[in-house]
Each structure stands twice: as C-alpha cells, then as structure tokens.
N, C-alpha and C positions, 0 to 999 in steps of 0.2 A: 736227714741232716740238715741242719740250717746253714745254707752256703751265702758266703760274699762275696760275689764276683765283681773285680774292675775290669772295664774297658774303658778303650777313648771315647767309643762312640758305637753307631752300626745298629744303634736300638731305636730308630724313631719310631713314633707311635703308630704312623701311619703302616708300619709292615711292611712296606712296600719299595719305597724310596729314603735313600742315604741309610740302610743296614745292609748288614754282614750277612750273606745267607748260611754261611759255615756257622756263625754264632746263634743265629734264630733255631737253627735245626739243634744244634745244643741245649738253649735253653729251653725249648720244647719237651726233649727228652730226660734232662735233668731235673725239670719241675714236675715231671709226671711221678719223681718219688723222692723230692727234696723240697723245702722251702729255699726258694733260690730270691737272693735281692743281689739286683744288679746297681751298679754304683757308673755310670756313666758322665765320662769329664767332660765331654766337647759336644755334647748332642746339643743341645741348645744354650742358647745364652742365661738364661734365669732359670733358677731351682725350680724343679717341677718333678711331679711323680705320675707315671701311669701302668696300666698291666700291660704286657704283652709274651706272648709265646709262654703263657703259665706261669711268669716271674714278675716280679714288681721291679719296676725301673725307677730309681733315684738318679736324675739329673743333677750333678753336682753346679753346675754353673760354669761360667770362663772367669770369674774372680777369686782370687785366693784358691784356686783347685784343690792345690796337694793338701794345703791343712785343713780344707773343709772337708773334704771325702776323708780324711782318716778321722777327722772328727767325727764324722754322719756314722761311720764303720764302728765307732767305740760306744756312743750314744744311744745306737741300736742294738748293740750288744748288751750294754747294761737291761735293756728293757727285756729280751730275750736274746739268750746267747748263741753267738755263731759259734759252730764246729770249726770250720775254717777258711781262709781267705784266701782266691784264687785271683790273679790276674790273666786276661789274654793279650799277650804283649806284655813287653818288660819296660824299660824306660820309665815314663812317670806313671804307669799305673802299677809294674812291679814296684815301684818304689814306695806308693800308698800301702799296697797288698803286704808287704813284707814289713813295713812300718807300723801299719795297724796291727796285725798279727804277733808284732813283738809285744807291743804293749796289753796286747791283751792276752800274752802265752799260749797262743793258737797255735797250729801249724798254718803254713802258706805255703802256696805253690804257683809257680810263674810258669808261665806257655809264653815261650819266645816264637814270635809269629811275624815277625818283620825283618827289619834291617839295622835292629839293634847290635848285633854283632859285628857289623862290618863298617868300613870307612871308605868311600867312593869322592875321593876330594874332588877331583874335576868337575864332578855334578853336586859335590855339597851334601852328600846323601849318606845316613850312618849314624848309629848311635855311636862310634867310637870316632869321630870326628875330631871330637876335642878333650882335653882332659880331663874334661869336668865330666864329658859321657861316659869316660874309660873308669873314672872313678864312681860313679851312679852304677854301672852295669857290675863292677865288681864287687860292690856293696848287695846290689838287688841279689844277685845271681848267688852269693856266697854266703847270704842270709838266709834264703829262701830256704823252706823246710823239704823242697821237691822241685825240681826243673824239667819242664819236658820241650819236647819241639816237633813239628811235622814230619821233616824228614832226615835221610840220613847224613846230606850236605850241612844242616843246621847242629846234626849231634857234632860233625865233626869240628866244626866252628867251636862250639862248647868245649871239646875236648882238648881244643887247641889252646882254650883260657883254663884248664885244670877244673872245669865243671862237670860233675857227672850228670848226665841226664836220660830221659827215657822219650823212645819215640811213640808220640800219641798224634796220627795224623787228623787232622779236622775234616771228616768224610760227608759224602754226598747224601742230602738226603730222599732216599730212593723214592718214596713217596711222593716229592713232586719232581723227581726226576727219573720217571720208571725206567729200567733197563730195555735195552734194546739192541738185538743181534746186528752186527756192521752190515751195512749193506752195498753191495757193489756197484760198481759207477757204470755209467750208461755209457758204452762205447762210442767213442767220439764226441763226447757232450764237453763242455767247458768242467774243469774242477771247479769245484767249490770250498774258497779257503776262508779261515775265520781266525781272529785274534781277538778275545776279551780282557782286555787291560785299558785302563786309563791313559791316555797322550800324556806321557811324564817323559822325565830324564832316565828314570830308571827301566821303565818298559823298552826303550830302545827303539823306536819304530823307524829311525834313519836306517838302521841295522834291516830292519824287515823290510823297509821298502826299498833297498839297493837291491839284497837277495831278490823280490819281486820283480826288478828290472831286470836282472839277469835270467829269472826265469821266463820271460816275454821274450828277451832276445832268443832264448834257445827254442821259440816256434813253440809252446806248452800254451792252450787256453786254459782262463783261468779265471775267477771272478772274486775278489777278495772283500771279507766285512767285518771293520773294526768297528767293536763295540765299547764304548767306554767314554767318560766325560774328557772334554780337552781342557786341560791346564796349560796348554803353550801358545794358545792364542792364534790358532790356525796355521802355524810353524809347519804340521806334518802334512797337513793339505797342499800346503806351496812347496813342499818336495816332491808330493806325490804329481804335482802338476808338471812340476821341472823334469822328473824323470820318464814324462810321456803315460803316467798310470791313471789318469784321471779317469777315463772308460772302464778302469778295471777293479778299481779300489773304490768300496761305498764305506764313508764315514757315517755310522748311523747314531754314534751320541751314546748317551746313558739308554739301558732298555731294562725292566723290569723283569724279575727272574721270568715271568710270565708271555713277557714279551720274546727274552733272550729264547727262551725253549726251542720255536719253531727253525729261528736261524741256527742255532747249534746243529739240530737234527738234521736240515739241510745240508751241512758241511760234509766234505771228505778227509779235509786235514785240519786239524789247530794246529797256529803256528806260533810258537813262544819265543819272544826275540830278547829278554829283560838281562840286563846285568845282576840283576839277585832276586832272587825267591825265596820264600820257606814253603811254600807249594807248587803254583798256587791251585785255589778252588777249579775254577774253570780248566784247568788239567783234568781234574778227576770229572767235571761233570760231561762235558767232553768223552772221556774214554766209557762212561756208563751208557751213553747213547750208540757208542761203537763207532766214536769217530777218534781215529789217533792222532797222536802229536810228534809234528817234529819241531826242536827248540834249539837254544841255546842250554849249555851244561848247569841247570840249577836247578833247587828243589827237585822234586819229584820227577821233572822230565831225566836229569841225569842217573837220581835215582833207579828208576826204571827201564833205562836203557842197557842194553841193546832190546833186549826180547819184547819191553812193552811201551817202547818209545824210542826214537832217533834223536841224539844229543850230539850236537856241535859246540867248539870252544865259543866262547862269549865275542860277541861281536864281530865275528865270522862271518859277512853276510856272503862269501863265496861260499863258503862252505853249509851254511843255511840252504841257499841257493840248489847246491848240488844235490843235497839230501832229501829236498821238496821234489826235483825233477825223479830223483831215482825213485821214491815211493809212488809217484803218481804212474811212472813207467810200469811197475810190478805190483801188479791189482793182488796177487795172493799173497806177496810180501807185507803190502799195505790191511789188508784183512786178515794176515796173521797178527800182526801187532795191534792191530784194534781189537782182536779177540781176545788177547794177554790182557790187556789194559783195562778193557771191559768187567774179566773176572777179579782182577786185583781191586779195582773201584770197587764193587761189590761186596768183595771180602772186609774191604775196609771204608765201609760208609758209616753214616753219621751214629748207627748204632753201637758200630765198633767205637766208634769214638768216646762215647761215652759209657760203655765197659770198661774200656781202658782208665777213663779218669775216675769211675765209681771206686774201683779196684783199689787205685791210688790214695784218692779218699780213706776208705777203711783202712788200709797201709797206714797211712799217718794218724789216725785218728787212734788206731790202735798203738801205735807208740807213743803218742802224747799221753795217753792213761796210764802207758808205762813207765814215763819218767817218772 
C-alpha cells in the first residue's frame, strides 16, 4: 500500500532529537511492507525532504502549512496514487488528512493522540477550548473513515462525542527496549523513582512534588529523576527547593532514548502526575523493563489499574503520596504489579500496533473498492 501519514513533527532527520519514539517504531514497521510518505507540519521552518526509518519525510514548513500540506498530498497522488491518508493526532493533522482524502476520494484514518478532546481552561490546554476547536474536531472526527485512540479513557471521550473508535495503543519497540524481569529492591536502600515528562502545566509536576514532600515526611528514603524539557523556565525547580526536595530530586532535562534506558532500568517506580494523557509511552517503556507505575487516573495508568498499575484521582497529591508509600512498603505487591504490566506491554508492543493498523487499512481499502 502507498500511505500518506500526517504528523505534527517528531521525525527529525537526526533520528534522536525532536523525535517521537513511538512514531519512529511505527514508521520502521509500516515501511517494511508499504510505501510510506510522512508529511510533517512543524519539524523545520523551511520545506525539505529526507529519509528516516524507511519512510520518506516531507517537511511542509511553517507558512500556510495546512493548505500547502493538502496540495502536496494531492500533487503526489497524481504522480502515484495513495491508498489512504492517516493522521497521527487530530487537530490540524486530522483536518489535513480528512480534507486531502475527501478531495482524492480515498479513505482517511485519524488517530487521536493528545489533548484534542479535552478543555482544561485553567491552564489553556485542549482542542475543545474554543468553539472553533470544537467545530474543527466535529468535522474531522465525523469526516474520517475511521478513528483510533490508544487507551480506554480516550475511547470514552470519543464515545461521549458519539464518535465510534477502535483502540490501537502505540506500543514499545522491544528491539530498543528489551524486556526485563522486575528486580527486587535492595533492602534498606533508597527507592529510585522516575518521571519522564516535559515540565509543563499538563504534566502537573507541582502535584508530583507535593506528593514527594509527603513521602519524605513519612521517613521514606528515595531519589527522584525527572526527565524532560523545561518549558516553565525554572518554576518547578524553584518549587522543589521550596519544599525541601533539592537533595532528593534530580532534573535531568531531555535525554535521548539511549540515554534514558539505563536511568529507567535503575528505577523502582515510574510516577505519572499528568492531568491528561492518551498513553503515555514512558509508562509502557517502564513496564517492559519491569518498572511499575503509580500515577494519576489518566490514559494507560487508569486503564491498567488496579492489576497492572495504581491510579489515584488527578491532582490528588495526598493520594499519590499514599500510593507511593504503600507500594514501596510492600515488595510483593510492587513486583506483582510490575510483572502484570510487563506482560501486557509486551503483548501490546510496536508490532501489535502495526498489526492493528494494517488490518484496519485493509478493511478501509476493501470498503473503498466496494463503494
């Protein structure tokens, strides 16, 4: 099949920086059996093309992006026909994919992968904050031939909008993240905690830090690594100092996948404090390494609870602290959750993702032929 894939970015020519690991894993596997052309909206300022992960990347550029992207897809289709157009993320990506597909009279698929369906007005986040956003999402999701999302909470958000959708998790590349059995903690040693998330309002690190302050007050020894770009200009680091956590919390900034792997492998717990997640992938990466997750009730965290994760209400620092303490105090419980999470993450890996998408492509193509 010849596939046009529309993404916001995450396909930098370096293959290491400004990339989305789940997207690269998808490209490698799709490109093994398909002719994949990726239309990246905001990777670089100027239009440019390059090869990555077996696919051809077409960087649209940052001027008149939506119109130019639709024109590029249509022009390439006239040279060699696309079988379908898929968007990873709705929003602008979905709008482009659905518009181009309708013009070309081919199927479109939209994978909802972020905050397109929410409206968190206090932090200015979500695709449904404005009436324009709500109208856009209604047109995109209503116009797509098929809609997918990574987790049960995302499917519920779509169902609330009367949009039928299928669950397709964006799984881990087990070649880059070889599975490992959970390791028993060394008795008496400080717990190693990790969070992989940009410092921003949606990831809600203040809830994380307040929970950690309570864990410290309970006399639990720990060291916390926070991995991710700082978009809040030192605000979270200042809060850590204010809460007396400077000697316990390490802000590591962005790490490549190769740099992240040993840090993740050394952890005893992954902590998620987000207000919204479609996944996240870091939860799955931790799981394949035998590292269980305690977190807020978002995405896979609440979907897998209570057997393969522990979930607490969003914004509940007291509940998060209590869950962390409980899991660190019960090694058999921690290891049991870790084993079940590992089994599920392996079962729903990147190969599983592509199998699900490929089956859906075939169904859409058959439907198009029969129309």
